[in-house]
RODO-2510 file (C-alpha; in nm, 4 decimals, decimal comma):
residues 562
     n   res          X          Y          Z
     1     m    -0,0001     0,0305     0,0638
     2     g     0,1513     0,3142    -0,1131
     3     s     0,2276     0,6037     0,1520
     4     t    -0,0805     0,7908     0,0665
     5     q    -0,3347     0,5460     0,0624
     6     w    -0,1756     0,3612     0,4320
     7     q    -0,1714     0,7029     0,5425
     8     k    -0,6162     0,7775     0,4596
     9     h    -0,6640     0,4229     0,6542
    10     w    -0,4746     0,5705     0,9659
    11     r    -0,6880     0,8624     0,9097
    12     t    -1,0163     0,6831     0,8584
    13     r    -0,9601     0,4609     1,1281
    14     r    -0,8366     0,6937     1,3827
    15     v    -1,1687     0,8203     1,5391
    16     p    -1,3122     0,4303     1,5789
    17     f    -0,9931     0,2952     1,6798
    18     a    -1,0205     0,5317     1,9971
    19     e    -1,3501     0,5073     2,0400
    20     e    -1,3098     0,0874     2,0077
    21     c    -0,9990     0,1250     2,2852
    22     r    -1,2664     0,3668     2,5373
    23     r    -1,5595     0,1627     2,5239
    24     a    -1,3273    -0,1783     2,5526
    25     g    -1,1653    -0,0241     2,8626
    26     e    -1,5226     0,1223     3,0388
    27     a    -1,6088    -0,2943     2,9587
    28     f    -1,3348    -0,3791     3,2026
    29     l    -1,3666    -0,0950     3,4842
    30     v    -1,7195    -0,2463     3,5137
    31     d    -1,6151    -0,6100     3,5775
    32     l    -1,3094    -0,4968     3,8463
    33     k    -1,6037    -0,3156     4,0670
    34     d    -1,8556    -0,5865     4,0559
    35     p    -1,6110    -0,9347     4,0252
    36     a    -1,8123    -1,1671     4,0959
    37     t    -2,0117    -1,0906     3,7927
    38     a    -1,7688    -1,0931     3,5446
    39     q    -1,5925    -1,4090     3,6882
    40     r    -1,9338    -1,5867     3,6877
    41     r    -2,0617    -1,4514     3,3305
    42     v    -1,6770    -1,6659     3,1616
    43     l    -1,7986    -1,9494     3,3919
    44     d    -2,1723    -1,9471     3,2104
    45     d    -2,0099    -1,8379     2,8744
    46     v    -1,7012    -2,1210     2,8643
    47     i    -1,9639    -2,3887     2,9542
    48     a    -2,2662    -2,2748     2,6635
    49     l    -1,9308    -2,2671     2,4436
    50     c    -1,8410    -2,6239     2,5943
    51     a    -2,0976    -2,8512     2,6829
    52     d    -2,2477    -2,9225     2,3257
    53     s    -1,8199    -3,0414     2,2049
    54     l    -1,6948    -3,3901     2,1819
    55     h    -1,5766    -3,3997     2,4918
    56     w    -1,7292    -3,2798     2,7159
    57     k    -2,0475    -3,5277     2,5853
    58     e    -1,7562    -3,7808     2,6122
    59     r    -1,6036    -3,6814     2,9759
    60     g    -1,9583    -3,6511     3,0720
    61     h    -1,9309    -3,3127     3,1594
    62     d    -2,2009    -3,1727     2,9657
    63     v    -2,3960    -3,1333     3,2198
    64     l    -2,2622    -2,8559     3,3948
    65     t    -2,5508    -2,7187     3,2304
    66     t    -2,6853    -2,8089     3,4366
    67     a    -2,5520    -2,7934     3,7103
    68     p    -2,2949    -2,4881     3,6592
    69     d    -2,2137    -2,4232     4,0715
    70     a    -2,0144    -2,8384     3,9845
    71     f    -1,7989    -2,6915     3,7604
    72     r    -1,4829    -2,7427     3,9835
    73     d    -1,5659    -3,0721     4,1583
    74     t    -1,6398    -3,2503     3,7567
    75     l    -1,3708    -3,1010     3,5823
    76     p    -1,0037    -3,2263     3,7408
    77     v    -0,6903    -2,9872     3,6827
    78     m    -0,5052    -3,0022     3,3293
    79     r    -0,2224    -2,9875     3,2150
    80     y    -0,1238    -2,8618     2,8631
    81     d    -0,0018    -3,2400     2,7870
    82     d    -0,3179    -3,3684     2,9406
    83     f    -0,4916    -3,1980     2,5781
    84     t    -0,2787    -3,3653     2,3888
    85     e    -0,4898    -3,5514     2,2159
    86     e    -0,7776    -3,3966     2,2552
    87     i    -0,6018    -3,1465     2,0762
    88     d    -0,4696    -3,4212     1,7950
    89     r    -0,8560    -3,4039     1,6928
    90     e    -0,8780    -3,0842     1,7209
    91     i    -0,6835    -3,0609     1,4394
    92     r    -0,8843    -3,2809     1,2677
    93     t    -1,2100    -3,1732     1,3037
    94     k    -1,1327    -2,7651     1,3256
    95     g    -1,3488    -2,7600     1,5838
    96     g    -1,6198    -2,8420     1,7436
    97     t    -1,3589    -3,1123     1,9687
    98     l    -1,3111    -2,9162     2,3373
    99     s    -1,5303    -2,6191     2,2483
   100     c    -1,8444    -2,5562     1,9673
   101     s    -1,6253    -2,2252     1,7983
   102     p    -1,4318    -2,2658     1,4741
   103     v    -1,0624    -2,2478     1,5612
   104     l    -0,9237    -2,0049     1,2801
   105     r    -0,5761    -2,1015     1,3896
   106     w    -0,3566    -2,2428     1,6068
   107     l    -0,1455    -2,0621     1,8173
   108     k     0,2348    -2,1442     1,8708
   109     t     0,4871    -2,1409     2,1959
   110     s     0,7833    -2,3175     2,3312
   111     g     0,6479    -2,5578     2,5807
   112     t     0,8099    -2,6769     2,9049
   113     t     1,0459    -2,9563     2,7481
   114     g     1,0561    -2,7344     2,4544
   115     v     0,8740    -2,8865     2,2155
   116     p     0,5867    -2,6367     2,0550
   117     k     0,2623    -2,6326     2,1667
   118     r    -0,0417    -2,6012     1,9813
   119     v    -0,2823    -2,3453     2,0885
   120     p    -0,6415    -2,3239     1,9732
   121     y    -0,7647    -1,9529     1,8920
   122     t    -1,1011    -1,9505     1,8760
   123     l    -1,3633    -1,7012     1,6674
   124     h    -1,5378    -1,7135     2,0064
   125     w    -1,2504    -1,6621     2,1599
   126     l    -1,0337    -1,3894     1,9601
   127     l    -1,3780    -1,1495     1,8431
   128     k    -1,5224    -1,1724     2,3014
   129     y    -1,1900    -1,1867     2,4817
   130     r    -0,8624    -1,1452     2,2678
   131     i    -0,9251    -0,8432     2,0660
   132     p    -1,1574    -0,6846     2,3635
   133     a    -0,8592    -0,7031     2,5653
   134     m    -0,6427    -0,5785     2,2950
   135     r    -0,9015    -0,1950     2,3057
   136     a    -0,8961    -0,2350     2,6972
   137     m    -0,5290    -0,1793     2,7575
   138     w    -0,4796    -0,0052     2,4349
   139     g    -0,7329     0,2283     2,6110
   140     v    -0,5558     0,2911     2,8939
   141     y    -0,2206     0,3910     2,6512
   142     l    -0,4604     0,6504     2,5299
   143     e    -0,6188     0,7741     2,8128
   144     h    -0,3218     0,8613     2,9761
   145     h    -0,1547     1,0041     2,6622
   146     p    -0,3984     1,1289     2,3447
   147     e    -0,1345     1,2178     2,1592
   148     i    -0,0539     0,8509     1,9653
   149     l    -0,3210     0,9696     1,7854
   150     a    -0,1421     1,2574     1,7205
   151     h    -0,0537     1,1885     1,3652
   152     p     0,0546     0,8718     1,1790
   153     y     0,3828     0,8812     1,2323
   154     a     0,3542     0,9220     1,6201
   155     a     0,2909     0,5582     1,7549
   156     l     0,5882     0,2884     1,6664
   157     d     0,3738    -0,0608     1,7539
   158     t     0,6138    -0,3099     1,8267
   159     q     0,4068    -0,5759     2,0647
   160     t     0,2530    -0,7613     1,6949
   161     v     0,2916    -0,8018     1,3062
   162     y     0,0971    -0,8981     1,0611
   163     e     0,3718    -1,0928     0,8723
   164     d     0,3287    -1,3896     0,6999
   165     v     0,3078    -1,7740     0,7547
   166     d     0,4132    -2,0560     0,6561
   167     d     0,4221    -2,3732     0,8469
   168     f     0,0291    -2,4962     0,9547
   169     l    -0,1339    -2,6792     1,1015
   170     a    -0,4427    -2,9622     0,9251
   171     g    -0,4109    -2,6931     0,7258
   172     v    -0,4797    -2,4246     0,9387
   173     p    -0,1941    -2,1494     1,0141
   174     y    -0,0101    -2,1944     1,3148
   175     q     0,1374    -1,9135     1,4716
   176     a     0,3002    -1,6927     1,7044
   177     i     0,0531    -1,4767     1,9469
   178     s     0,2179    -1,2128     1,7749
   179     n     0,1458    -1,1981     1,4403
   180     r    -0,2338    -1,1272     1,3740
   181     h    -0,2430    -1,1030     1,0035
   182     p    -0,4300    -1,2006     0,8480
   183     k    -0,6802    -1,0324     0,9717
   184     i    -1,0708    -1,2305     1,0316
   185     n    -1,3024    -0,9772     0,9913
   186     a    -1,3594    -0,5939     1,1198
   187     r    -1,4431    -0,7257     1,4356
   188     d    -1,0421    -0,8094     1,4374
   189     w    -0,7067    -0,5921     1,5821
   190     n    -0,7201    -0,2749     1,3604
   191     p    -0,5751    -0,0218     1,5081
   192     p    -0,4890     0,3021     1,1626
   193     w    -0,1163     0,2135     1,0878
   194     s    -0,2337    -0,2140     1,0046
   195     a    -0,2018    -0,0697     0,6976
   196     a     0,1424     0,1551     0,6723
   197     p     0,4943    -0,0656     0,5300
   198     w     0,7277    -0,1415     0,8140
   199     f     0,3668    -0,2613     1,0284
   200     g     0,2432    -0,5053     0,7529
   201     t     0,4040    -0,8065     0,5472
   202     a     0,5264    -0,5805     0,3579
   203     a     0,8596    -0,5669     0,6135
   204     p     1,0967    -0,8002     0,6610
   205     s     1,0438    -1,1480     0,8735
   206     s     1,3899    -1,1395     1,0831
   207     h     1,4124    -0,9404     1,3636
   208     s     1,7069    -0,6468     1,2948
   209     g     1,5639    -0,6614     0,9305
   210     r     1,2046    -0,5501     1,0746
   211     m     1,4202    -0,2926     1,3003
   212     y     1,5701    -0,2074     1,0757
   213     h     1,2326    -0,0788     0,8421
   214     r     1,1339     0,0736     1,1582
   215     i     1,3688     0,2713     1,2297
   216     r     1,4203     0,3657     0,8491
   217     h     1,0289     0,5304     0,8445
   218     f     1,0665     0,7056     1,1768
   219     l     1,3277     0,9083     1,1334
   220     g     1,3003     1,2541     1,1658
   221     e     0,9694     1,1753     1,2131
   222     d     0,7854     1,3475     1,5346
   223     l     0,7647     1,0428     1,7595
   224     r     0,5717     0,9916     2,0342
   225     f     0,5168     0,6342     2,1244
   226     v     0,6544     0,3837     2,1093
   227     s     0,4787    -0,0344     2,2462
   228     a     0,7356    -0,3337     2,3350
   229     i     0,5837    -0,6570     2,4681
   230     n     0,9704    -0,6952     2,6041
   231     p     1,1721    -0,4465     2,7791
   232     s     1,5235    -0,6005     2,4843
   233     t     1,3446    -0,4610     2,1913
   234     l     1,3752    -0,1201     2,3298
   235     i     1,7338    -0,2159     2,3759
   236     s     1,7891    -0,3151     2,0233
   237     l     1,6449    -0,0371     1,8851
   238     r     1,9207     0,1518     1,9474
   239     d     2,1664    -0,0647     1,9335
   240     l     2,0403    -0,1530     1,5701
   241     i     2,0173     0,2394     1,4781
   242     v     2,3964     0,2227     1,6372
   243     e     2,5257    -0,1044     1,3822
   244     h     2,3149    -0,0195     1,0940
   245     g     2,4679     0,4236     1,0955
   246     e     2,5752     0,4508     0,8048
   247     d     2,3109     0,2776     0,5825
   248     l     2,1103     0,4541     0,7635
   249     v     2,2857     0,7797     0,6947
   250     r     2,3012     0,6566     0,3108
   251     d     1,9409     0,5845     0,2854
   252     l     1,8009     0,9336     0,4256
   253     a     2,0690     1,0609     0,2214
   254     e     2,0285     0,9057    -0,1011
   255     g     1,5603     0,8941    -0,0666
   256     t     1,6353     0,4925    -0,0262
   257     l     1,5039     0,2307     0,2088
   258     e     1,7867    -0,0669     0,2010
   259     g     1,9256     0,0716    -0,2009
   260     r     1,6072     0,0840    -0,3617
   261     p     1,3768     0,4233    -0,4273
   262     h     1,1833     0,5216    -0,0422
   263     t     1,1536     0,8728    -0,0069
   264     d     1,2553     1,2620    -0,1450
   265     p     1,6692     1,1760    -0,1306
   266     d     1,6908     1,3862     0,2078
   267     p     2,1069     1,5022     0,2851
   268     e     1,9979     1,8121     0,4915
   269     r     1,8614     1,5475     0,7657
   270     a     2,0989     1,3110     0,7179
   271     r     2,3667     1,5633     0,8634
   272     r     2,1929     1,5416     1,0908
   273     f     2,1280     1,2290     1,2004
   274     q     2,5281     1,1882     1,1192
   275     a     2,5653     1,4258     1,4205
   276     i     2,4078     1,2613     1,6083
   277     l     2,5688     0,9469     1,5469
   278     d     2,9226     1,1052     1,5925
   279     r     2,8832     1,1329     1,9602
   280     g     2,8662     0,7533     2,0168
   281     e     2,6678     0,8046     2,3915
   282     f     2,3441     0,8580     2,2125
   283     t     2,0099     0,8284     2,2896
   284     l     1,5970     0,7524     2,2181
   285     k     1,5603     1,0927     2,2924
   286     d     1,8661     1,2089     2,0831
   287     v     1,7067     1,0414     1,7715
   288     w     1,3930     1,1438     1,9177
   289     p     1,3543     1,4804     2,1122
   290     s     0,9585     1,3625     2,0683
   291     l     0,9168     1,0608     2,2106
   292     n     0,7567     1,1288     2,5967
   293     t     0,6113     0,7400     2,6160
   294     y     0,6570     0,3488     2,5652
   295     s     0,4490     0,0609     2,7548
   296     s     0,6824    -0,2827     2,7685
   297     w     0,6765    -0,5210     3,0359
   298     l     0,8274    -0,4145     3,3554
   299     s     0,7675    -0,6694     3,6552
   300     s     1,0103    -0,9475     3,7829
   301     s     1,2920    -1,0117     3,5575
   302     a     1,2346    -0,7586     3,2986
   303     k     1,2735    -0,5041     3,5877
   304     l     1,5889    -0,5778     3,5621
   305     y     1,6043    -0,3759     3,2407
   306     l     1,4950    -0,0054     3,4622
   307     p     1,7727     0,1057     3,5206
   308     r     1,9817     0,0366     3,1417
   309     l     1,6177     0,1571     2,9502
   310     e     1,6555     0,4996     3,2044
   311     a     1,9643     0,5583     3,0353
   312     v     1,8505     0,4779     2,6391
   313     l     1,5169     0,6839     2,7292
   314     p     1,5936     0,9442     2,9419
   315     g     1,3259     1,1739     3,0397
   316     v     1,1051     0,8665     2,8875
   317     s     0,7804     0,8283     3,0883
   318     a     0,7171     0,3909     3,0987
   319     m     0,3125     0,2427     3,0753
   320     p     0,2473    -0,1088     3,1671
   321     f     0,2085    -0,4110     2,9009
   322     m    -0,0529    -0,6111     2,9857
   323     s     0,0634    -0,9886     3,1965
   324     c     0,0403    -1,2419     2,8901
   325     g     0,1004    -1,5367     2,6637
   326     t    -0,0104    -1,7585     2,4886
   327     e    -0,2405    -1,9519     2,6683
   328     g    -0,5130    -1,6067     2,7817
   329     v    -0,4275    -1,3145     2,9773
   330     t    -0,4361    -1,2791     3,3366
   331     t    -0,4227    -0,8677     3,4051
   332     i    -0,4411    -0,5494     3,1980
   333     p    -0,2812    -0,2789     3,3457
   334     v    -0,5686     0,0677     3,4426
   335     d    -0,3104     0,3189     3,4568
   336     d     0,0570     0,3787     3,4981
   337     s     0,1348     0,1451     3,7560
   338     l     0,4733    -0,0294     3,6652
   339     n     0,4376    -0,3411     3,8965
   340     s     0,0796    -0,4211     3,9881
   341     q    -0,2379    -0,4497     3,7367
   342     p    -0,5677    -0,5631     3,8550
   343     l    -0,6362    -0,9239     3,7662
   344     a    -0,8252    -0,9803     3,3635
   345     v    -1,1802    -1,1046     3,5962
   346     g    -1,3705    -1,0568     3,2430
   347     q    -1,1102    -1,2388     3,0536
   348     a    -1,1004    -1,5939     3,2587
   349     f    -1,2313    -1,8577     3,5288
   350     f    -0,9699    -1,7727     3,7778
   351     e    -0,8348    -2,0932     4,0144
   352     f    -0,5536    -2,0600     4,2323
   353     v    -0,2891    -2,2800     4,4606
   354     p    -0,0722    -2,1160     4,7418
   355     a     0,2761    -2,2040     4,5644
   356     e     0,4788    -2,3579     4,8125
   357     t     0,1670    -2,6369     4,7295
   358     d     0,3133    -2,9282     4,5019
   359     l     0,0889    -2,9401     4,2635
   360     g     0,2542    -3,1016     3,9892
   361     a     0,3039    -3,3812     4,2302
   362     l    -0,0207    -3,3684     4,3199
   363     l    -0,1370    -3,4761     3,9138
   364     d     0,0797    -3,7093     3,9337
   365     a    -0,0358    -3,9298     4,2076
   366     g    -0,3730    -3,8063     4,0685
   367     e    -0,4930    -3,6201     4,3987
   368     r    -0,7770    -3,4064     4,3910
   369     v    -0,6162    -3,0568     4,4082
   370     e    -0,8026    -2,8323     4,5916
   371     t    -0,8466    -2,4154     4,4720
   372     l    -0,9107    -2,0870     4,5341
   373     l    -1,1335    -1,8535     4,4130
   374     f    -1,0110    -1,4887     4,2982
   375     d    -1,1790    -1,3513     4,6746
   376     e    -1,0498    -1,6360     4,8659
   377     v    -0,6390    -1,5262     4,7713
   378     e    -0,3935    -1,3543     5,0384
   379     e    -0,2295    -1,0713     4,9944
   380     g     0,1137    -1,1457     4,9883
   381     r     0,1099    -1,4434     4,9199
   382     d     0,2164    -1,6090     4,5959
   383     y     0,0026    -1,8919     4,3733
   384     h    -0,0067    -2,0884     4,0962
   385     l    -0,1922    -1,9682     3,8396
   386     i    -0,4799    -2,2122     3,6946
   387     m    -0,7105    -2,0446     3,3905
   388     t    -1,0871    -2,2008     3,2067
   389     q    -1,0131    -2,0214     2,8587
   390     a    -1,3487    -1,9666     2,6570
   391     n    -1,1186    -2,1451     2,3709
   392     g    -1,1852    -2,5045     2,5842
   393     l    -0,8958    -2,5407     2,7401
   394     y    -1,0352    -2,5734     3,0720
   395     r    -0,8726    -2,5799     3,4415
   396     l    -0,5595    -2,5074     3,2896
   397     w    -0,2131    -2,4895     3,5412
   398     t    -0,0091    -2,2404     3,2968
   399     g     0,2336    -2,2736     3,5513
   400     d     0,2425    -1,9314     3,6092
   401     v     0,3222    -1,8383     3,9743
   402     y     0,1782    -1,4693     4,1297
   403     h     0,1650    -1,2636     4,3775
   404     v    -0,0746    -1,0982     4,5196
   405     d    -0,0376    -0,7265     4,6587
   406     r    -0,4004    -0,6067     4,7291
   407     f    -0,7381    -0,5721     4,7173
   408     v    -0,9005    -0,2410     4,4770
   409     d    -1,3104    -0,2631     4,4931
   410     g    -1,3029    -0,6783     4,5997
   411     t    -1,0735    -0,7610     4,2491
   412     p    -0,6611    -0,8794     4,3551
   413     w    -0,4048    -0,6708     4,1930
   414     v    -0,0913    -0,8937     4,1427
   415     h     0,1933    -0,9514     3,9596
   416     f     0,3586    -1,2097     3,7713
   417     v     0,6174    -1,3836     4,0013
   418     h     0,8040    -1,7379     3,7784
   419     r     0,8052    -1,9931     3,5558
   420     d     0,6809    -2,3122     3,7749
   421     g     0,9889    -2,5157     3,7208
   422     i     1,1620    -2,1650     3,5629
   423     f     1,4636    -1,9693     3,6464
   424     h     1,4694    -1,6533     3,4348
   425     s     1,3136    -1,5291     3,1040
   426     f     1,5199    -1,2701     3,0117
   427     t     1,3986    -1,1538     2,7419
   428     g     0,9999    -1,3930     2,7141
   429     e     1,3268    -1,7289     2,6402
   430     k     1,1821    -1,9157     2,9715
   431     i     1,4159    -2,2008     3,0076
   432     t     1,3329    -2,4707     3,1854
   433     e     1,5911    -2,6162     3,3885
   434     t     1,4496    -2,9492     3,2029
   435     q     1,5702    -2,7473     2,8833
   436     v     1,8774    -2,6656     3,0262
   437     t     1,9628    -3,0710     3,1447
   438     r     1,8330    -3,2162     2,8137
   439     a     2,0806    -2,9086     2,6156
   440     i     2,3826    -2,9678     2,8564
   441     e     2,3261    -3,3772     2,8584
   442     r     2,3964    -3,3783     2,4151
   443     a     2,7021    -3,1872     2,4079
   444     m     2,7847    -3,3516     2,6671
   445     t     2,7588    -3,7127     2,4572
   446     a     2,8505    -3,4765     2,1598
   447     a     3,1825    -3,4802     2,3732
   448     g     3,1515    -3,8038     2,4693
   449     r     3,1682    -3,7015     2,8305
   450     s     2,9333    -3,7895     3,0519
   451     v     2,6889    -3,5203     3,2263
   452     g     2,7806    -3,4700     3,6193
   453     l     2,5879    -3,1919     3,8770
   454     y     2,5868    -2,8590     3,7088
   455     l     2,4548    -2,4976     3,8651
   456     c     2,2519    -2,2399     3,6588
   457     g     2,1672    -1,8638     3,6934
   458     p     2,1497    -1,5385     3,4444
   459     r     2,3984    -1,2854     3,4426
   460     w     2,3022    -0,8949     3,3990
   461     s     2,4858    -0,7798     3,1094
   462     e     2,3936    -0,5916     2,7654
   463     p     2,3289    -0,8349     2,6701
   464     p     2,1827    -1,0647     2,9400
   465     y     2,3410    -1,4388     2,9088
   466     y     2,3171    -1,7303     3,1769
   467     v     2,6103    -1,8481     3,2505
   468     m     2,7445    -2,2159     3,3235
   469     v     2,8882    -2,4488     3,5393
   470     g     2,9239    -2,8542     3,5001
   471     e     3,1149    -3,0961     3,6949
   472     i     3,3471    -3,3523     3,4133
   473     s     3,6501    -3,5515     3,4588
   474     d     3,8794    -3,3624     3,2974
   475     p     3,8274    -2,9959     3,2995
   476     g     3,9817    -2,6984     3,1346
   477     e     3,9561    -2,4122     2,9351
   478     e     3,9115    -2,6387     2,5372
   479     q     3,6607    -2,8139     2,7213
   480     d     3,4853    -2,5318     2,8247
   481     r     3,4532    -2,3782     2,4304
   482     l     3,3766    -2,6608     2,3307
   483     l     3,1199    -2,7539     2,5995
   484     s     3,0075    -2,3151     2,5773
   485     e     2,9405    -2,2988     2,1820
   486     g     2,7566    -2,6496     2,2237
   487     v     2,5447    -2,6195     2,4831
   488     d     2,4042    -2,3252     2,3693
   489     r     2,3667    -2,4174     2,0333
   490     a     2,1538    -2,7226     2,1852
   491     l     1,9614    -2,5007     2,4308
   492     q     1,8698    -2,3009     2,0339
   493     d     1,7131    -2,6310     1,8904
   494     i     1,5545    -2,7210     2,2147
   495     n     1,3645    -2,3807     2,2771
   496     i     1,2448    -2,2303     2,0578
   497     e     1,2316    -1,8561     2,2435
   498     y     1,6051    -1,8487     2,2906
   499     a     1,6481    -1,9937     1,9605
   500     s     1,5216    -1,6277     1,8126
   501     k     1,6547    -1,3942     2,1147
   502     r     1,9990    -1,5539     2,0739
   503     t     1,9421    -1,4798     1,6736
   504     s     1,8277    -1,1343     1,7270
   505     g     2,1963    -1,0425     1,9729
   506     r     1,8854    -0,9893     2,2598
   507     l     2,0286    -1,2627     2,4534
   508     a     2,4126    -1,3048     2,4424
   509     p     2,5884    -1,6589     2,4386
   510     l     2,6026    -1,8783     2,7707
   511     t     2,8794    -1,9984     2,9027
   512     f     2,9679    -2,3169     3,0679
   513     t     3,2245    -2,3796     3,2662
   514     t     3,4144    -2,6900     3,3998
   515     v     3,5271    -2,8454     3,7408
   516     p     3,6693    -3,1604     3,9126
   517     h     3,4128    -3,3946     3,9814
   518     g     3,3031    -3,3064     4,3685
   519     g     3,3436    -2,9532     4,2542
   520     i     2,9579    -2,9103     4,3261
   521     a     2,8498    -3,1116     4,5766
   522     a     3,1465    -2,9222     4,7674
   523     y     2,9511    -2,6045     4,6872
   524     v     2,6067    -2,7817     4,7848
   525     e     2,7555    -2,8978     5,1366
   526     s     2,8674    -2,5580     5,2231
   527     r     2,5464    -2,3534     5,1660
   528     r     2,3351    -2,7355     5,3688
   529     q     2,5636    -2,6347     5,6522
   530     r     2,3626    -2,2827     5,6889
   531     g     2,1099    -2,3273     5,9535
   532     n     1,8809    -2,5219     5,6356
   533     t     2,0374    -2,8665     5,6784
   534     t     1,7072    -3,0142     5,7090
   535     q     1,5065    -2,8063     5,3671
   536     y     1,8761    -2,7272     5,1625
   537     k     1,8009    -2,9058     4,8265
   538     y     2,0952    -2,9169     4,4813
   539     k     1,8718    -2,6990     4,2850
   540     p     2,0985    -2,6614     3,8972
   541     f     1,8818    -2,2849     3,8815
   542     q     2,0098    -2,0483     4,1305
   543     q     1,9069    -1,7148     4,1760
   544     d     2,1797    -1,5385     4,0644
   545     t     2,6234    -1,6317     3,9604
   546     d     2,7151    -1,5731     4,3007
   547     f     2,7991    -1,9307     4,2130
   548     a     3,0573    -1,9334     3,9474
   549     a     3,2588    -1,6348     4,1959
   550     d     3,2423    -1,9552     4,5195
   551     i     3,3559    -2,2284     4,3166
   552     l     3,5812    -2,0592     3,9888
   553     g     3,7099    -1,8128     4,2375
   554     d     3,8751    -1,4769     4,0876
   555     t     3,8335    -1,6366     3,7278
   556     a     3,4156    -1,5985     3,8086
   557     s     3,5097    -1,2127     3,8351
   558     t     3,5209    -1,1196     3,4890
   559     g     3,2765    -1,2876     3,2493
   560     a     3,3780    -1,3036     2,9713
   561     h     3,2973    -1,5236     2,6890
   562     r     3,5380    -1,7518     2,5939
***
């Protein structure tokens, strides 16, 4: 779509988009003042939608149409893997197995074992839940920062994309939740910039390529707002300007985009941009003085980015991104609070289990899981999250742990703490102990060695990376190099999100340092003697990388990549 055409689309969509977002935001606020009614509405909707499905009828769950209060007594708590058989059938039937709404696409995300999940994206779920959630969040952004819609170049949206799909399941697209292409109908997500050349399918699909196109289109424009999911995207925006500064200057001067005609040549703008690059330590405010707001995840481990974001975006205010995953939306912001948001009581039927409960052991043993409802949780405590969604995935143990901060009008305000069994997720990679163990096993097998004890932790740097220390029979620098490369390569094969962040440069290569057998065992024992003899356990995933300094001494202080 040409420049004039996409800007015409922007002007046509500007007012309707703002009104759609305002209405969705108001509806969410109504739910927050009466959360019990909202939760009942969601549960009734799920029962009505799923009761006639093949799975519900075969399991006898359709009895809930006459006894909805028996929901928790009738349906068991499930893990994603428990739905595998039904998902396989749903792929063949394209709807009617788990719910009675057609499956429009399958959503792809890394599973806890590294095998990509397949989450059904149904028409009902799209129109009644996912799109209203997006609109409600943008309604908050627009309420606080109406300048987002000041003109076609006021907002740079990196949180969603329109990309051609190249993977299918029985002919149905299989793609990431962030990819909103193709648009389903007029009620689908359709921001004013949806036809912009930097947003749509004309832009490259690679991270660096798409970011270059975004930068080139917005250089010299009156940019006010940048939206991202992961803060690492905002950091990489500046990094790519540094990396491709020479190309950007040439494109500006010659009026090209990667050598192809794009705009009128602008040597003066190119000179001004070159002057910014020549400063060396420039910020995104230097590039876009008009930039005053950004949005991103900024809770849990993502808050580690705040010092770097403040350096790259000085004086730029932050807005929170909703707490969500491919499986569903958990919180939606209603203001600029970064660390806590209200439970999205109109998005799913929520249940909670105290985080100290070994939920996995209970499910493995086939025992009944006692859950708490939204009004039964307590401030200051952590809980496993269980969600029932209107896409057919009911009573799903998400693996997420949330902290309850407070109650407002009866609705809990919560924030994400961590993934159950997952140590850290700098940029959304969500690596698990199982995945790291498998990666180490592969690398050790390739090197002709057996796996010993290991420890793994996150090291904050620019970019961040993971530090591992492992026992082998013949430690040394050559083994360190081989295993660092081997484990990193294997982890990319196992975890598609880790591979994406490594390819885009948002994560640096992990380091693996070898120590003699017994080195880590001795460290574990030394920790056991610090007042917790009966409780301390060997845990491969650590809260930080202090273990490396304790085990390796001065050699661990540099954190240098070999």
